[in-house]
Structure formats: structure tokens, C-alpha cells
PDB file with one MODEL, atoms N, CA, C and O in Angstrom:
MODEL        1
ATOM      1  N   MET A   1     112.092 277.111  23.370  1.00  0.00           N
ATOM      2  CA  MET A   1     113.092 277.529  24.297  1.00  0.00           C
ATOM      3  C   MET A   1     112.856 277.585  25.667  1.00  0.00           C
ATOM      4  O   MET A   1     113.729 277.865  26.489  1.00  0.00           O
ATOM      5  N   LYS A   2     111.457 277.273  25.990  1.00  0.00           N
ATOM      6  CA  LYS A   2     111.326 277.041  27.594  1.00  0.00           C
ATOM      7  C   LYS A   2     111.879 275.491  27.812  1.00  0.00           C
ATOM      8  O   LYS A   2     112.506 275.154  28.816  1.00  0.00           O
ATOM      9  N   ALA A   3     111.621 274.795  26.954  1.00  0.00           N
ATOM     10  CA  ALA A   3     111.778 273.313  27.225  1.00  0.00           C
ATOM     11  C   ALA A   3     113.606 273.129  27.360  1.00  0.00           C
ATOM     12  O   ALA A   3     114.230 272.393  28.124  1.00  0.00           O
ATOM     13  N   PHE A   4     114.053 273.950  26.468  1.00  0.00           N
ATOM     14  CA  PHE A   4     115.443 273.922  26.478  1.00  0.00           C
ATOM     15  C   PHE A   4     116.215 274.501  27.722  1.00  0.00           C
ATOM     16  O   PHE A   4     117.146 273.911  28.271  1.00  0.00           O
ATOM     17  N   PHE A   5     115.843 275.421  28.005  1.00  0.00           N
ATOM     18  CA  PHE A   5     116.255 276.264  29.485  1.00  0.00           C
ATOM     19  C   PHE A   5     115.922 275.068  30.872  1.00  0.00           C
ATOM     20  O   PHE A   5     116.643 274.830  31.841  1.00  0.00           O
ATOM     21  N   LYS A   6     114.704 274.534  30.548  1.00  0.00           N
ATOM     22  CA  LYS A   6     114.285 273.707  31.467  1.00  0.00           C
ATOM     23  C   LYS A   6     115.372 272.477  31.638  1.00  0.00           C
ATOM     24  O   LYS A   6     115.857 272.174  32.728  1.00  0.00           O
ATOM     25  N   GLY A   7     115.600 271.987  30.715  1.00  0.00           N
ATOM     26  CA  GLY A   7     116.268 271.137  30.462  1.00  0.00           C
ATOM     27  C   GLY A   7     117.740 271.192  31.413  1.00  0.00           C
ATOM     28  O   GLY A   7     118.078 270.419  32.309  1.00  0.00           O
ATOM     29  N   VAL A   8     118.513 272.471  30.834  1.00  0.00           N
ATOM     30  CA  VAL A   8     119.706 273.011  31.234  1.00  0.00           C
ATOM     31  C   VAL A   8     119.457 273.364  32.819  1.00  0.00           C
ATOM     32  O   VAL A   8     120.415 273.022  33.512  1.00  0.00           O
ATOM     33  N   LEU A   9     118.607 273.846  33.389  1.00  0.00           N
ATOM     34  CA  LEU A   9     118.322 273.872  34.748  1.00  0.00           C
ATOM     35  C   LEU A   9     118.231 272.521  35.422  1.00  0.00           C
ATOM     36  O   LEU A   9     118.822 272.396  36.494  1.00  0.00           O
ATOM     37  N   ASN A  10     117.609 271.567  34.959  1.00  0.00           N
ATOM     38  CA  ASN A  10     117.671 270.316  35.769  1.00  0.00           C
ATOM     39  C   ASN A  10     118.995 269.639  35.486  1.00  0.00           C
ATOM     40  O   ASN A  10     119.338 268.766  36.283  1.00  0.00           O
ATOM     41  N   LEU A  11     119.662 269.873  34.626  1.00  0.00           N
ATOM     42  CA  LEU A  11     121.136 269.466  34.374  1.00  0.00           C
ATOM     43  C   LEU A  11     121.981 269.885  35.547  1.00  0.00           C
ATOM     44  O   LEU A  11     122.653 269.144  36.266  1.00  0.00           O
ATOM     45  N   LEU A  12     121.820 271.374  35.638  1.00  0.00           N
ATOM     46  CA  LEU A  12     122.750 271.925  36.813  1.00  0.00           C
ATOM     47  C   LEU A  12     122.197 271.546  38.048  1.00  0.00           C
ATOM     48  O   LEU A  12     123.024 271.484  38.957  1.00  0.00           O
ATOM     49  N   ARG A  13     120.812 271.224  38.399  1.00  0.00           N
ATOM     50  CA  ARG A  13     120.638 270.943  39.800  1.00  0.00           C
ATOM     51  C   ARG A  13     121.349 269.342  39.886  1.00  0.00           C
ATOM     52  O   ARG A  13     121.942 268.943  40.888  1.00  0.00           O
ATOM     53  N   GLU A  14     121.182 268.625  38.780  1.00  0.00           N
ATOM     54  CA  GLU A  14     122.023 267.262  39.192  1.00  0.00           C
ATOM     55  C   GLU A  14     123.448 267.244  39.391  1.00  0.00           C
ATOM     56  O   GLU A  14     124.092 266.452  40.078  1.00  0.00           O
ATOM     57  N   ILE A  15     123.882 268.260  38.674  1.00  0.00           N
ATOM     58  CA  ILE A  15     125.491 268.426  38.780  1.00  0.00           C
ATOM     59  C   ILE A  15     125.889 268.838  40.389  1.00  0.00           C
ATOM     60  O   ILE A  15     126.745 268.402  41.159  1.00  0.00           O
ATOM     61  N   GLY A  16     124.886 269.852  40.506  1.00  0.00           N
ATOM     62  CA  GLY A  16     125.198 270.595  41.907  1.00  0.00           C
ATOM     63  C   GLY A  16     124.313 269.846  43.124  1.00  0.00           C
ATOM     64  O   GLY A  16     123.834 270.525  44.032  1.00  0.00           O
ATOM     65  N   ASP A  17     124.120 268.271  43.059  1.00  0.00           N
ATOM     66  CA  ASP A  17     123.604 267.708  43.987  1.00  0.00           C
ATOM     67  C   ASP A  17     122.132 267.952  44.530  1.00  0.00           C
ATOM     68  O   ASP A  17     121.733 267.249  45.460  1.00  0.00           O
ATOM     69  N   GLN A  18     121.341 268.892  43.997  1.00  0.00           N
ATOM     70  CA  GLN A  18     120.429 269.505  44.410  1.00  0.00           C
ATOM     71  C   GLN A  18     119.036 268.371  44.527  1.00  0.00           C
ATOM     72  O   GLN A  18     118.299 268.184  45.494  1.00  0.00           O
ATOM     73  N   ASN A  19     119.009 267.683  43.073  1.00  0.00           N
ATOM     74  CA  ASN A  19     118.393 266.764  42.999  1.00  0.00           C
ATOM     75  C   ASN A  19     118.522 265.409  43.813  1.00  0.00           C
ATOM     76  O   ASN A  19     117.566 264.684  44.090  1.00  0.00           O
ATOM     77  N   ALA A  20     119.773 265.188  44.137  1.00  0.00           N
ATOM     78  CA  ALA A  20     120.159 264.033  45.153  1.00  0.00           C
ATOM     79  C   ALA A  20     119.598 264.254  46.425  1.00  0.00           C
ATOM     80  O   ALA A  20     119.002 263.324  46.969  1.00  0.00           O
ATOM     81  N   TYR A  21     119.734 265.705  47.158  1.00  0.00           N
ATOM     82  CA  TYR A  21     119.371 266.157  48.245  1.00  0.00           C
ATOM     83  C   TYR A  21     117.795 265.971  48.483  1.00  0.00           C
ATOM     84  O   TYR A  21     117.254 265.530  49.497  1.00  0.00           O
ATOM     85  N   THR A  22     117.199 266.412  47.312  1.00  0.00           N
ATOM     86  CA  THR A  22     115.844 266.297  47.384  1.00  0.00           C
ATOM     87  C   THR A  22     115.358 265.071  47.568  1.00  0.00           C
ATOM     88  O   THR A  22     114.469 264.841  48.388  1.00  0.00           O
ATOM     89  N   ARG A  23     116.007 263.995  46.669  1.00  0.00           N
ATOM     90  CA  ARG A  23     115.677 262.299  47.007  1.00  0.00           C
ATOM     91  C   ARG A  23     115.957 262.185  48.463  1.00  0.00           C
ATOM     92  O   ARG A  23     115.081 261.725  49.195  1.00  0.00           O
ATOM     93  N   HIS A  24     117.083 262.556  48.937  1.00  0.00           N
ATOM     94  CA  HIS A  24     117.555 262.332  50.055  1.00  0.00           C
ATOM     95  C   HIS A  24     116.424 262.483  51.513  1.00  0.00           C
ATOM     96  O   HIS A  24     116.177 261.761  52.479  1.00  0.00           O
ATOM     97  N   LEU A  25     115.979 263.735  51.063  1.00  0.00           N
ATOM     98  CA  LEU A  25     114.864 264.328  52.240  1.00  0.00           C
ATOM     99  C   LEU A  25     113.705 263.495  52.147  1.00  0.00           C
ATOM    100  O   LEU A  25     113.160 263.214  53.215  1.00  0.00           O
ATOM    101  N   ALA A  26     113.172 262.999  50.986  1.00  0.00           N
ATOM    102  CA  ALA A  26     112.125 262.456  50.667  1.00  0.00           C
ATOM    103  C   ALA A  26     112.216 260.847  51.326  1.00  0.00           C
ATOM    104  O   ALA A  26     111.313 260.314  51.971  1.00  0.00           O
ATOM    105  N   ALA A  27     113.349 260.323  51.037  1.00  0.00           N
ATOM    106  CA  ALA A  27     113.635 258.976  51.445  1.00  0.00           C
ATOM    107  C   ALA A  27     113.729 258.953  52.912  1.00  0.00           C
ATOM    108  O   ALA A  27     113.305 257.988  53.548  1.00  0.00           O
ATOM    109  N   HIS A  28     114.371 260.169  53.584  1.00  0.00           N
ATOM    110  CA  HIS A  28     114.363 259.731  55.210  1.00  0.00           C
ATOM    111  C   HIS A  28     113.045 260.750  55.870  1.00  0.00           C
ATOM    112  O   HIS A  28     112.683 260.784  57.046  1.00  0.00           O
ATOM    113  N   GLY A  29     112.555 261.439  54.852  1.00  0.00           N
ATOM    114  CA  GLY A  29     111.156 262.019  55.672  1.00  0.00           C
ATOM    115  C   GLY A  29     111.475 263.147  56.660  1.00  0.00           C
ATOM    116  O   GLY A  29     110.942 263.421  57.735  1.00  0.00           O
ATOM    117  N   THR A  30     112.534 263.753  55.974  1.00  0.00           N
ATOM    118  CA  THR A  30     112.938 265.231  56.618  1.00  0.00           C
ATOM    119  C   THR A  30     112.679 266.269  55.815  1.00  0.00           C
ATOM    120  O   THR A  30     112.246 266.119  54.672  1.00  0.00           O
ATOM    121  N   VAL A  31     112.951 267.532  56.407  1.00  0.00           N
ATOM    122  CA  VAL A  31     113.059 268.567  55.919  1.00  0.00           C
ATOM    123  C   VAL A  31     114.017 269.498  55.754  1.00  0.00           C
ATOM    124  O   VAL A  31     114.759 269.462  56.735  1.00  0.00           O
ATOM    125  N   HIS A  32     114.413 270.465  54.833  1.00  0.00           N
ATOM    126  CA  HIS A  32     115.635 270.837  54.496  1.00  0.00           C
ATOM    127  C   HIS A  32     116.035 271.747  55.839  1.00  0.00           C
ATOM    128  O   HIS A  32     115.189 272.507  56.312  1.00  0.00           O
ATOM    129  N   SER A  33     117.182 271.650  56.348  1.00  0.00           N
ATOM    130  CA  SER A  33     117.777 272.305  57.254  1.00  0.00           C
ATOM    131  C   SER A  33     119.253 272.366  57.150  1.00  0.00           C
ATOM    132  O   SER A  33     119.760 271.609  56.323  1.00  0.00           O
ATOM    133  N   ALA A  34     120.139 273.237  57.936  1.00  0.00           N
ATOM    134  CA  ALA A  34     121.611 273.327  57.782  1.00  0.00           C
ATOM    135  C   ALA A  34     121.959 272.219  58.023  1.00  0.00           C
ATOM    136  O   ALA A  34     122.522 271.538  57.166  1.00  0.00           O
ATOM    137  N   ALA A  35     121.688 271.737  59.347  1.00  0.00           N
ATOM    138  CA  ALA A  35     122.038 270.245  59.944  1.00  0.00           C
ATOM    139  C   ALA A  35     122.010 269.325  58.855  1.00  0.00           C
ATOM    140  O   ALA A  35     123.069 268.822  58.479  1.00  0.00           O
ATOM    141  N   GLU A  36     120.655 268.973  58.162  1.00  0.00           N
ATOM    142  CA  GLU A  36     120.407 267.816  57.397  1.00  0.00           C
ATOM    143  C   GLU A  36     121.320 267.922  56.067  1.00  0.00           C
ATOM    144  O   GLU A  36     121.887 266.919  55.632  1.00  0.00           O
ATOM    145  N   TRP A  37     121.443 269.272  55.399  1.00  0.00           N
ATOM    146  CA  TRP A  37     122.318 269.450  54.284  1.00  0.00           C
ATOM    147  C   TRP A  37     123.693 268.909  54.690  1.00  0.00           C
ATOM    148  O   TRP A  37     124.305 268.145  53.944  1.00  0.00           O
ATOM    149  N   ARG A  38     124.185 269.311  55.888  1.00  0.00           N
ATOM    150  CA  ARG A  38     125.683 268.841  56.336  1.00  0.00           C
ATOM    151  C   ARG A  38     125.634 267.375  56.685  1.00  0.00           C
ATOM    152  O   ARG A  38     126.763 266.896  56.789  1.00  0.00           O
ATOM    153  N   ARG A  39     124.682 266.555  56.886  1.00  0.00           N
ATOM    154  CA  ARG A  39     124.581 265.149  56.980  1.00  0.00           C
ATOM    155  C   ARG A  39     124.704 264.545  55.693  1.00  0.00           C
ATOM    156  O   ARG A  39     125.502 263.669  55.357  1.00  0.00           O
ATOM    157  N   PHE A  40     123.662 265.212  54.882  1.00  0.00           N
ATOM    158  CA  PHE A  40     123.927 264.616  53.212  1.00  0.00           C
ATOM    159  C   PHE A  40     125.308 264.889  52.696  1.00  0.00           C
ATOM    160  O   PHE A  40     125.895 264.043  52.021  1.00  0.00           O
ATOM    161  N   SER A  41     125.781 265.916  52.962  1.00  0.00           N
ATOM    162  CA  SER A  41     127.007 266.332  52.022  1.00  0.00           C
ATOM    163  C   SER A  41     128.094 265.182  52.865  1.00  0.00           C
ATOM    164  O   SER A  41     128.800 264.514  52.109  1.00  0.00           O
ATOM    165  N   ASP A  42     128.210 265.000  53.956  1.00  0.00           N
ATOM    166  CA  ASP A  42     129.300 264.431  54.929  1.00  0.00           C
ATOM    167  C   ASP A  42     129.258 262.993  54.149  1.00  0.00           C
ATOM    168  O   ASP A  42     130.172 262.369  53.609  1.00  0.00           O
ATOM    169  N   GLU A  43     127.951 262.712  54.278  1.00  0.00           N
ATOM    170  CA  GLU A  43     127.780 261.051  53.654  1.00  0.00           C
ATOM    171  C   GLU A  43     128.172 260.907  52.234  1.00  0.00           C
ATOM    172  O   GLU A  43     128.720 259.871  51.860  1.00  0.00           O
ATOM    173  N   ARG A  44     127.885 262.045  51.283  1.00  0.00           N
ATOM    174  CA  ARG A  44     128.209 261.892  50.005  1.00  0.00           C
ATOM    175  C   ARG A  44     129.792 262.072  49.918  1.00  0.00           C
ATOM    176  O   ARG A  44     130.311 261.349  49.067  1.00  0.00           O
ATOM    177  N   PHE A  45     130.564 262.806  50.557  1.00  0.00           N
ATOM    178  CA  PHE A  45     132.120 262.994  50.490  1.00  0.00           C
ATOM    179  C   PHE A  45     132.772 261.634  51.136  1.00  0.00           C
ATOM    180  O   PHE A  45     133.845 261.184  50.733  1.00  0.00           O
ATOM    181  N   ARG A  46     131.910 260.959  52.308  1.00  0.00           N
ATOM    182  CA  ARG A  46     132.765 259.832  52.633  1.00  0.00           C
ATOM    183  C   ARG A  46     132.700 258.802  51.715  1.00  0.00           C
ATOM    184  O   ARG A  46     133.652 258.047  51.514  1.00  0.00           O
ATOM    185  N   GLN A  47     131.559 258.715  51.103  1.00  0.00           N
ATOM    186  CA  GLN A  47     131.498 257.336  50.134  1.00  0.00           C
ATOM    187  C   GLN A  47     132.188 257.912  49.011  1.00  0.00           C
ATOM    188  O   GLN A  47     132.823 257.024  48.442  1.00  0.00           O
ATOM    189  N   LYS A  48     132.322 258.998  48.476  1.00  0.00           N
ATOM    190  CA  LYS A  48     133.052 259.494  47.354  1.00  0.00           C
ATOM    191  C   LYS A  48     134.827 259.303  47.458  1.00  0.00           C
ATOM    192  O   LYS A  48     135.441 259.010  46.432  1.00  0.00           O
ATOM    193  N   TYR A  49     135.461 259.470  48.596  1.00  0.00           N
ATOM    194  CA  TYR A  49     136.530 259.318  48.865  1.00  0.00           C
ATOM    195  C   TYR A  49     137.239 258.327  50.061  1.00  0.00           C
ATOM    196  O   TYR A  49     138.366 258.370  50.555  1.00  0.00           O
ATOM    197  N   ALA A  50     135.962 257.321  50.335  1.00  0.00           N
ATOM    198  CA  ALA A  50     136.402 256.347  51.279  1.00  0.00           C
ATOM    199  C   ALA A  50     137.412 255.408  50.522  1.00  0.00           C
ATOM    200  O   ALA A  50     138.416 254.972  51.084  1.00  0.00           O
ATOM    201  N   LYS A  51     137.119 255.146  49.324  1.00  0.00           N
ATOM    202  CA  LYS A  51     137.845 254.147  48.460  1.00  0.00           C
ATOM    203  C   LYS A  51     138.844 254.945  47.652  1.00  0.00           C
ATOM    204  O   LYS A  51     138.484 255.717  46.763  1.00  0.00           O
ATOM    205  N   ALA A  52     140.035 254.753  47.963  1.00  0.00           N
ATOM    206  CA  ALA A  52     141.369 255.646  47.506  1.00  0.00           C
ATOM    207  C   ALA A  52     141.462 255.061  45.799  1.00  0.00           C
ATOM    208  O   ALA A  52     141.532 253.847  45.605  1.00  0.00           O
ATOM    209  N   LYS A  53     141.457 255.755  44.966  1.00  0.00           N
ATOM    210  CA  LYS A  53     141.851 255.037  43.621  1.00  0.00           C
ATOM    211  C   LYS A  53     143.312 255.140  43.422  1.00  0.00           C
ATOM    212  O   LYS A  53     143.878 256.174  43.779  1.00  0.00           O
ATOM    213  N   CYS A  54     143.995 254.149  42.875  1.00  0.00           N
ATOM    214  CA  CYS A  54     145.443 254.021  42.549  1.00  0.00           C
ATOM    215  C   CYS A  54     145.568 254.652  41.166  1.00  0.00           C
ATOM    216  O   CYS A  54     144.854 254.352  40.210  1.00  0.00           O
ATOM    217  N   CYS A  55     146.489 255.502  41.158  1.00  0.00           N
ATOM    218  CA  CYS A  55     146.781 256.063  39.647  1.00  0.00           C
ATOM    219  C   CYS A  55     145.806 256.645  39.096  1.00  0.00           C
ATOM    220  O   CYS A  55     145.922 257.103  37.960  1.00  0.00           O
TER     221      CYS A  55
ENDMDL
END
């Protein structure tokens, strides 16, 4: 049961961008802060919505 819940928790962290944010912090050598989260979120949304999809 523990393994199942650990897997579900990891899935939720991936969906919620927590794992990506952790990788971002490690790659840039920074620590968690509100400003860093904003920078990370802005970049993710910019990449996601910069290329408009047709239909």
C-alpha cells in the first residue's frame, strides 16, 4: 500500500509542476522563494502559450 500511495503522490507532484520546479531550482542553483516560483511559472506559461495552435 505504501508503494501505491508513494506512486500516486509522485504523479500528483508531476502534474502540479512540483517536480519540474525542483529540477529548475537544482539546475539554476537557487533556493525556493516566491520570486523564483514566479520566474519559473512565467517561463513555463510563456513556453506553453507562445506557439498558438490552430483548430
